[in-house]
C-alpha positions as CSV (number, residue, x, y, z in Angstrom):
1,X,118.0,50.9,-47.0
2,X,119.3,48.7,-44.3
3,X,122.1,46.3,-44.9
4,X,121.2,42.6,-45.1
5,X,122.4,40.4,-42.5
6,X,124.2,38.2,-44.9
7,X,126.2,41.3,-46.1
8,X,126.7,42.5,-42.6
9,X,128.2,39.1,-41.8
10,X,130.6,39.1,-44.7
11,X,131.7,42.8,-44.1
12,X,132.2,41.7,-40.4
13,X,134.5,39.1,-41.2
14,X,136.6,41.2,-43.3
15,X,136.9,43.8,-40.6
16,X,137.8,41.3,-38.2
17,X,140.8,40.2,-40.3
18,X,141.6,43.7,-40.7
19,X,141.9,44.5,-37.2
20,X,143.7,41.6,-36.1
21,X,147.0,43.8,-36.0
22,X,145.1,46.2,-33.6
23,X,144.3,43.8,-30.7
24,X,147.3,41.4,-30.8
25,X,149.9,43.6,-31.9
26,X,150.4,41.9,-35.3
27,X,150.3,43.6,-38.9
28,X,147.1,44.2,-40.7
29,X,146.9,42.1,-43.8
30,X,143.6,43.3,-44.9
31,X,144.4,46.6,-46.9
32,X,140.9,48.1,-47.4
33,X,139.0,45.3,-45.5
34,X,138.7,42.6,-48.2
35,X,138.5,39.0,-47.0
36,X,142.1,37.4,-47.6
37,X,140.9,33.9,-47.6
38,X,138.0,32.2,-49.2
39,X,135.7,30.1,-47.0
40,X,133.2,27.6,-47.4
41,X,129.5,28.6,-47.2
42,X,129.7,28.9,-43.6
43,X,133.1,29.3,-42.9
44,X,135.1,27.5,-40.1
45,X,133.7,27.6,-36.7
46,X,136.5,30.1,-35.6
47,X,135.6,32.3,-38.7
48,X,131.9,32.1,-37.8
49,X,132.8,33.2,-34.2
50,X,135.0,36.1,-35.3
51,X,132.3,37.4,-37.8
52,X,129.6,37.1,-35.0
53,X,131.8,39.1,-32.4
54,X,132.6,41.6,-35.1
55,X,128.9,42.1,-35.8
56,X,128.6,43.1,-32.0
57,X,131.6,45.4,-32.0
58,X,134.8,44.3,-30.1
59,X,133.4,44.3,-26.6
60,X,134.2,47.9,-25.9
61,X,131.7,49.4,-23.5
62,X,130.9,52.8,-25.2
63,X,128.8,53.9,-22.5
64,X,132.0,54.1,-20.3
65,X,134.2,55.8,-23.0
66,X,135.1,59.3,-21.9
67,X,137.2,60.2,-25.1
68,X,136.4,58.8,-28.4
69,X,139.4,60.3,-30.2
70,X,141.9,58.9,-28.0
71,X,140.3,55.4,-28.3
72,X,140.4,55.7,-32.3
73,X,143.9,57.1,-32.3
74,X,145.0,54.1,-30.4
75,X,144.1,51.8,-33.3
76,X,145.2,51.1,-36.8
77,X,143.0,53.1,-39.5
78,X,143.3,50.8,-42.5
79,X,140.4,52.4,-44.6
80,X,139.1,55.8,-45.7
81,X,136.3,58.1,-44.7
82,X,134.7,60.4,-47.2
83,X,133.1,63.6,-46.1
84,X,130.7,65.6,-48.5
85,X,130.8,69.1,-46.7
86,X,129.2,72.4,-47.3
87,X,131.7,74.8,-48.9
88,X,133.4,77.5,-47.4
89,X,130.9,80.1,-49.0
90,X,127.9,78.0,-47.7
91,X,129.2,77.2,-44.1
92,X,132.7,78.2,-43.3
93,X,133.0,76.6,-40.0
94,X,131.6,73.1,-41.4
95,X,134.0,73.3,-44.0
96,X,136.9,74.3,-41.7
97,X,136.2,71.5,-39.3
98,X,136.3,69.1,-42.3
99,X,139.6,70.3,-43.4
100,X,141.0,70.0,-39.8
101,X,139.9,66.2,-39.7
102,X,141.7,65.8,-42.9
103,X,145.0,67.4,-41.7
104,X,144.7,65.1,-38.6
105,X,144.3,61.8,-40.2
106,X,145.7,62.5,-43.8
107,X,144.5,62.9,-47.2
108,X,145.0,59.3,-47.7
109,X,142.5,58.5,-45.1
110,X,139.9,61.4,-45.1
111,X,138.7,62.3,-48.6
112,X,136.7,65.7,-48.8
113,X,134.4,67.3,-51.5
114,X,131.9,70.1,-51.3
115,X,128.1,70.4,-52.4
116,X,127.6,72.4,-55.3
117,X,126.5,75.9,-54.5
118,X,122.9,75.4,-56.1
119,X,122.4,72.1,-54.5
120,X,118.6,71.9,-55.6
121,X,119.3,72.4,-59.3
122,X,122.6,70.8,-59.4
123,X,121.9,67.3,-57.7
124,X,123.5,65.4,-60.6
125,X,126.7,67.1,-59.4
126,X,126.2,65.7,-55.8
127,X,125.6,62.3,-57.2
128,X,128.7,62.4,-59.3
129,X,130.8,63.6,-56.4
130,X,129.6,60.8,-54.1
131,X,129.9,58.1,-56.7
132,X,133.7,59.4,-57.3
133,X,134.3,58.7,-53.8
134,X,132.7,55.5,-53.4
135,X,134.8,54.5,-56.7
136,X,137.6,53.9,-54.2
137,X,137.2,50.5,-52.5
138,X,138.9,51.6,-49.3
139,X,136.1,54.2,-48.8
140,X,134.0,52.5,-45.8
141,X,131.9,55.4,-45.1
142,X,130.5,58.7,-46.2
143,X,129.6,61.5,-43.9
144,X,127.2,64.4,-45.2
145,X,127.2,67.7,-43.6
146,X,125.1,69.5,-44.2
147,X,123.1,67.1,-46.0
148,X,121.9,69.3,-48.7
149,X,119.3,68.8,-51.3
150,X,120.3,65.8,-53.6
151,X,121.8,63.8,-50.8
152,X,118.8,61.3,-50.8
153,X,119.3,60.8,-54.4
154,X,122.9,60.4,-54.0
155,X,122.8,57.8,-51.2
156,X,120.3,55.7,-53.5
157,X,122.4,55.7,-56.2
158,X,125.5,54.9,-54.1
159,X,123.7,51.9,-52.4
160,X,122.9,50.3,-55.8
161,X,126.3,49.4,-56.2
162,X,127.9,49.6,-52.9
163,X,125.6,48.8,-49.9
164,X,128.6,48.2,-47.7
165,X,129.4,51.9,-47.5
166,X,128.1,53.4,-44.3
167,X,126.2,56.7,-44.8
168,X,125.8,59.4,-42.1
169,X,123.6,62.1,-43.0
170,X,124.0,65.2,-40.7
171,X,121.3,68.1,-40.6
172,X,119.3,67.0,-43.7
173,X,117.8,69.9,-45.7
174,X,115.4,67.1,-47.0
175,X,112.5,65.5,-45.3
176,X,114.0,63.4,-42.3
177,X,111.5,60.7,-42.8
178,X,112.7,60.3,-46.5
179,X,116.4,60.7,-45.4
180,X,115.8,57.8,-43.0
181,X,114.8,55.4,-45.8
182,X,118.0,55.6,-47.2
183,X,120.7,56.8,-45.1
184,X,122.1,54.3,-42.4
185,X,122.5,56.8,-39.5
186,X,120.9,60.4,-39.6
187,X,121.9,63.3,-37.2
188,X,119.3,66.0,-36.6
189,X,118.8,68.8,-34.2
190,X,116.0,68.1,-31.7
191,X,113.8,70.8,-33.5
192,X,110.8,70.6,-30.8
193,X,113.2,70.8,-28.0
194,X,115.2,73.6,-29.8
195,X,111.8,75.5,-30.5
196,X,111.2,75.3,-26.8
197,X,114.6,76.7,-25.9
198,X,114.5,79.5,-28.2
199,X,110.8,80.6,-27.5
200,X,111.2,80.1,-23.8
201,X,114.3,82.2,-24.0
202,X,112.4,84.9,-25.6
203,X,110.1,84.9,-22.7
204,X,112.8,85.2,-20.2
205,X,114.5,87.8,-22.0
206,X,111.1,89.9,-21.9
207,X,110.7,89.9,-25.5
208,X,107.3,91.5,-26.9
209,X,107.5,90.5,-30.6
210,X,109.2,87.5,-32.3
211,X,110.0,87.7,-36.0
212,X,110.7,84.4,-37.8
213,X,112.4,84.7,-41.2
214,X,112.3,81.9,-43.8
215,X,111.1,80.9,-47.4
216,X,109.0,78.3,-49.0
217,X,111.7,75.6,-49.6
218,X,112.5,75.4,-46.0
219,X,108.9,75.7,-44.7
220,X,108.1,72.8,-46.9
221,X,110.2,70.7,-44.5
222,X,107.8,69.3,-42.0
223,X,110.4,69.6,-39.2
224,X,111.4,73.1,-39.8
225,X,107.6,74.0,-40.1
226,X,106.5,72.1,-36.9
227,X,109.5,74.1,-35.1
228,X,108.1,77.3,-36.3
229,X,104.5,76.4,-35.1
230,X,105.8,75.3,-31.7
231,X,107.7,78.5,-31.2
232,X,104.5,80.4,-32.2
233,X,102.5,78.5,-29.7
234,X,105.0,79.4,-26.8
235,X,105.1,83.0,-27.8
236,X,101.4,83.6,-28.0
237,X,100.7,81.7,-24.7
238,X,103.2,84.4,-23.0
239,X,101.9,87.2,-24.8
240,X,104.6,87.6,-27.4
241,X,103.4,88.7,-30.9
242,X,104.7,86.2,-33.5
243,X,105.5,87.3,-37.1
244,X,106.2,85.2,-40.0
245,X,108.4,87.0,-42.7
246,X,109.1,85.5,-46.0
247,X,112.6,86.1,-47.5
248,X,114.0,85.6,-51.0
249,X,115.5,82.0,-51.1
250,X,119.6,82.2,-51.2
251,X,119.4,79.7,-53.7
252,X,116.8,81.6,-55.9
253,X,117.6,84.2,-58.6
254,X,118.8,86.8,-56.3
255,X,121.4,84.4,-54.6
256,X,122.7,84.7,-50.9
257,X,123.5,88.5,-51.6
258,X,119.9,89.0,-52.2
259,X,118.8,87.5,-49.2
260,X,121.3,89.4,-46.9
261,X,120.2,92.7,-48.5
262,X,116.7,91.8,-47.6
263,X,117.6,91.2,-44.1
264,X,119.8,94.3,-43.8
265,X,116.9,96.5,-45.0
266,X,114.1,94.6,-43.0
267,X,115.4,94.2,-39.5
268,X,115.9,97.8,-38.9
269,X,112.4,98.5,-40.3
270,X,110.9,95.6,-38.0
271,X,112.7,97.2,-34.9
272,X,111.3,100.7,-35.8
273,X,107.7,99.3,-36.1
274,X,108.0,96.5,-33.3
275,X,110.4,98.0,-30.8
276,X,113.7,97.0,-29.5
277,X,112.3,94.1,-27.3
278,X,111.9,92.0,-30.6
279,X,113.7,88.6,-31.1
280,X,114.8,87.8,-34.6
281,X,115.1,84.4,-35.7
282,X,115.9,82.8,-39.3
283,X,116.1,79.2,-40.7
284,X,119.1,80.0,-42.9
285,X,122.8,80.3,-42.4
286,X,123.3,83.0,-44.9
287,X,120.9,85.4,-42.6
288,X,122.9,85.0,-39.3
289,X,125.6,87.6,-39.9
290,X,123.3,90.3,-41.2
291,X,120.7,89.6,-38.5
292,X,123.2,89.7,-35.5
293,X,124.7,93.0,-37.0
294,X,121.4,94.6,-37.3
295,X,120.2,93.4,-33.6
296,X,123.5,94.6,-32.2
297,X,122.9,98.1,-34.0
298,X,119.2,98.4,-33.2
299,X,119.6,97.0,-29.5
300,X,117.1,94.1,-30.1
301,X,117.1,90.5,-29.1
302,X,118.7,87.4,-30.5
303,X,118.0,83.7,-29.1
304,X,120.7,82.0,-31.2
305,X,121.1,80.9,-35.0
306,X,119.1,77.8,-36.5
307,X,122.2,76.0,-36.4
308,X,123.7,77.4,-33.0
309,X,127.3,78.1,-32.6
310,X,129.5,81.0,-31.3
311,X,131.6,80.9,-34.7
312,X,128.9,81.5,-37.3
313,X,127.9,85.2,-38.0
314,X,129.1,86.7,-34.8
315,X,132.8,87.2,-35.8
316,X,132.1,88.8,-39.2
317,X,129.0,91.0,-37.7
318,X,131.0,92.2,-34.7
319,X,134.4,92.6,-36.3
320,X,136.0,89.9,-34.2
321,X,139.5,88.9,-35.6
322,X,140.0,85.3,-34.9
323,X,143.8,84.2,-34.9
324,X,144.8,81.0,-36.7
325,X,145.4,79.1,-33.4
326,X,142.1,79.9,-32.0
327,X,139.9,78.5,-34.9
328,X,137.3,76.4,-33.3
329,X,138.3,77.5,-29.9
330,X,134.8,78.0,-28.1
331,X,136.1,79.7,-24.9
332,X,138.0,82.2,-26.9
333,X,135.0,83.1,-29.1
334,X,132.8,83.1,-26.2
335,X,135.0,85.6,-24.6
336,X,135.2,87.7,-27.7
337,X,131.5,88.0,-28.0
338,X,131.1,88.8,-24.6
339,X,133.3,91.7,-24.8
340,X,131.3,93.1,-27.6
341,X,128.1,92.6,-25.9
342,X,129.5,94.5,-22.8
343,X,130.5,97.4,-25.3
344,X,127.3,97.6,-26.8
345,X,125.1,97.3,-23.5
346,X,123.4,94.2,-24.9
347,X,123.8,92.0,-21.8
348,X,121.0,89.5,-21.5
349,X,119.8,90.3,-25.0
350,X,122.0,87.8,-26.9
351,X,122.6,84.0,-26.9
352,X,123.8,81.1,-28.8
353,X,125.1,77.5,-27.9
354,X,128.6,77.4,-26.2
355,X,129.7,74.5,-28.8
356,X,129.0,74.7,-32.6
357,X,126.1,72.3,-33.6
358,X,127.5,72.1,-37.3
359,X,131.0,71.5,-36.0
360,X,129.9,68.6,-33.8
361,X,127.9,67.1,-36.7
362,X,130.8,66.7,-38.7
363,X,133.1,65.5,-35.9
364,X,130.5,63.2,-34.3
365,X,129.6,61.7,-37.6
366,X,133.2,61.1,-38.7
367,X,133.9,59.5,-35.1
368,X,131.1,57.1,-35.3
369,X,132.1,56.2,-38.9
370,X,135.6,55.3,-37.7
371,X,134.4,53.3,-34.8
372,X,132.5,51.3,-37.3
373,X,135.1,50.8,-39.7
374,X,137.6,49.7,-37.0
375,X,135.0,47.1,-35.6
376,X,134.9,48.8,-32.2
377,X,131.2,49.7,-32.4
378,X,129.4,48.3,-35.5
379,X,125.7,48.6,-34.6
380,X,124.1,51.4,-36.6
381,X,121.0,51.3,-34.8
382,X,119.4,50.3,-31.3
383,X,120.9,50.7,-28.0
384,X,124.7,50.2,-28.8
385,X,124.6,52.7,-31.6
386,X,123.0,55.2,-29.3
387,X,125.5,54.7,-26.6
388,X,128.3,55.3,-29.3
389,X,126.8,58.4,-30.6
390,X,126.5,59.6,-26.9
391,X,130.2,58.9,-26.5
392,X,131.0,61.0,-29.5
393,X,128.9,64.2,-28.2
394,X,130.4,63.3,-24.7
395,X,133.9,63.8,-26.1
396,X,133.0,67.0,-27.9
397,X,130.9,68.8,-25.0
398,X,131.1,67.0,-22.0
399,X,127.5,66.4,-20.5
400,X,126.2,69.5,-22.4
401,X,124.6,67.9,-25.5
402,X,121.6,65.4,-25.1
403,X,121.5,62.4,-27.7
404,X,118.5,60.5,-28.2
405,X,116.2,58.6,-30.6
406,X,114.0,60.8,-33.1
407,X,110.5,60.5,-33.2
408,X,108.5,61.8,-36.3
409,X,105.2,63.9,-36.5
410,X,103.3,60.8,-36.5
411,X,104.8,59.3,-33.4
412,X,107.2,56.7,-35.3
413,X,110.4,56.3,-33.6
414,X,113.6,55.6,-35.5
415,X,116.4,54.1,-33.6
416,X,119.0,55.2,-36.2
417,X,118.1,58.8,-36.4
418,X,119.7,60.6,-33.4
419,X,118.5,64.0,-32.2
420,X,120.9,66.3,-30.6
421,X,120.1,69.2,-28.2
422,X,122.9,71.4,-26.8
423,X,122.6,74.0,-23.9
424,X,121.9,77.5,-24.2
425,X,124.7,80.4,-23.4
426,X,123.4,83.7,-22.7
427,X,125.9,86.7,-22.8
428,X,124.9,88.3,-19.5
């Protein structure tokens, strides 16, 4: 649901009033961004010009911005951002990143809540949490990471009462095309580019077999299914046997524990049957730790998680203690993993991205929302929006991440759905 032009202009005028103090040294009088003075149907000439300027942003060339954090920290933040995060049990690094953002900007600026443990069956809970956030008129955006099942329903309900709230859906569990019909901005992994990365790395490593773990709920997602199909094509073209193995759904009756137990039993069995030169891949975060543990013990191969990161799965699987001051420190974690790889003689058989995909989702989504709320970059689609999102990722990972428009399986391009692809880090 895209904002109407009339609403955009009204909101832009409100933002312009709120940001007067930022540019000219005065004091903001807008509070949560509400218009302070009534105007006629068209407003005065100066008000109309201000609204038009604000609709296009404040003139900042985002393509030239090297550090978005520095840019937004130099301005006043007179509004709030809501973040709907995975819980610490679902995705610890995502949750910890969210809390660090809240600590940076304060609980009065960043409101945090988490998705329910059983997101599929508890969609009403997700809706109520989102509506509670939006009940605060100062909330100008809500970032969802991971945008779990129920996010589409929650955004639909939200837009019925507050179409002014910017919604940024990151890494949706639900169909991307359906998410694109309701969210203002969507961040997704470049699934086909990632499939190429993983499968070609398996070829480079000299793999003879590839085991793909998933379950029906995930494989019903066209993007995950298409990624699996691409991996299979590349593997088979290069003489690698490709196996799809169905696991219990972590949101099913056996829960996460049942899924992990399956992995702990199946991976060693697969290594025994297929040999050490087997790559293991899964579509679910809960499987990462047990797979890494079994791969390291069985001297198999691992080309990275479905949501690549050095922080998920590796610390627990490899017994790496992470000091509080090293939480989120990529260099520390990469070095710690390298030491474990060296000890196990697993050099050249383990890989992930050097920066966390999920951490960057939360950070980039929040940056983009703040830029929008401050009136620095207000476009939510098209070239200007892409430049703003690229600046966010440039801040987080230098030139290491690629950000482009996403195109669906039917060839339709969305200029407000952005696909992200990072680089691979092989532990040599």
